[in-house]
C-alpha angles and dihedrals in degrees: 000000000000120000089251094052098094117140133203136187144155105261098194129073120275117258141057116327140137095256137025126188127213114195124202123187131181144056093305096048096103093040090053091048090054091051092048093051104030087232126135101213146012127201111234114255093005121121110234122194106214145146120265119214134195122231089273088058091249118144114258101173146321107254146162115256123196122187120204111195117218130290092018098075139084093267095034086239130100104290131188122190120196116199107198136162113290128242139091100291114035099057092043090051092052091046091053089050092053090053091048089054095053112286125115127218111270120236119234110288094005095127091054091043090055090048088054096048091045091054098248095119138008126226095267090054091045092053090048090054092051094048095043088067090059099035112151098199142027090243091055090049091053092050092047093047089054091049090051085060092051105263094137091039091059092050093047093048091049091054091044092051091050091053091047090050090055091044091056091062091052095046092050091048092051087064088059097043094160090068123070122221112263111262093238090053091052089052091049091052091048091050091049092048089051090052091051091046092051092048093050092043091053091048092049095049093046092048094051091046090053098046089113089059090063102034097034123264117272117212121193121200109207136177142117119291118293099015091121104265094141092046089052091051091049091050092050091049092041092227137071102269098147128050111251117207140151088232110104113238096027090137102064098170139026116278118206127195136163123234133169116238115182105318094334131095105212136182115229120201121201105201131205113261110274113234140106103310120241096203142009096265092053090046091056090048091053091048089054089050090056090049090051090055092052092049096045129098095206129029122204105202109200124199130182108240092194094063131065117250114269140177092279090056089048089052090053091048092051090049091051093049089054092056099033096101094053102035136052105242124202113195111209128185109206134197095036089159088075131068107290117237104150114109129169125157095208098055125083105187116223092199141015118200149137106249092204091056115038134346097177092118092055092048089054092050092049091048092051093049092051094044092052089052088066096047096094118111092209122114112260129231108213104193140043088243091060092044092051091050092054092045090053091047091053091048091054093046091051092048091049093066094071100054089042091058090049093045090241092147098171091060091041090053091047092058093046091049089052089049091052091051092050093051091045090053089067093062111013118352121208093239135334113133093173092056092047093049091050094047098047091041089068091061125102118268108265095031 
């Protein structure tokens, strides 16, 4: 870093709040803090209450200033954090003053990027920091907090070291090409590769199954018109979000709302009633309903217990059967306060309720499904980048078995080297500036 490469940004969200934080990092951080405050010194890691002045020496605010001396900071550089009063004006005025005194505005994710390049964090820890800010459940926050402390890093390095250990046998043997590997050694390597493959397979399956834990579970309510979908949504939200009417087709589009169930923040989608559309607008609404089902983690299939089964119900049942292997389906019989006429041999209802009355039983079922999703002991991959790296590692391990069996050690070593590179890319890749710029560029400003 050059002595002019000092960055500054507001690290808190825009808007009115009690406190805002301006973060400065780089060689000039302490010098800029002294100019802002007209003070001569700051004790590292001590909170100092002091006045902040603009370049014209006019008072901006009284704030707390904390100086972190390099390398004992998040970026491993000199860092100053200014905690001022929140709002739209004060923090912006201080930020402008830092830029006047020699800082430049940080790009999104640049603080974390510097922490990575200065060896304070690896990529898995950086991604955990970014996702912790947007965590949709307490369980996700716990997983991400552990990954910030290096839990995934340790697992990845263990796998990587095991692959390198196997690779060492191959590389040494290549130097003595006239001699084949002993048969028992080949079997030991195959057994070890199978262990690695199983471990990575389990991690991959568990991570994909728990995607909703990271991104927030999406729940779609489906059914034919007038079965009570909007009433169910209103009851789950505890307020009248959707229009409820006896007229079929009242809900013409999908309606999405967030609600907290247990420790999870979920997104509930009330879909348009699925049937043969009467007009173009309704047709578009039904298409969006079908898309919502495909994108959901959990489907609540609602049927009207007070009406006999008809072709529209059969269409819903066929749709559910198509998605049953990929989605968790909850079958719900609604309007149980009325005379019951709905009969279908193939459906075993998980719940029977009156959506206008109480949905406590459905809330409990949803909570249990989401809690079970987090019950796996496997390490969790938290981004598509990490998942792709593990998939590519598995592909190379699988392709390494064939040349190993044929004693083609150069090809075997090639696949293992590729596997090592893929695993390393999760924590600290050898080189890929474009990938790093893209990843850190998705971070919040000030991180």
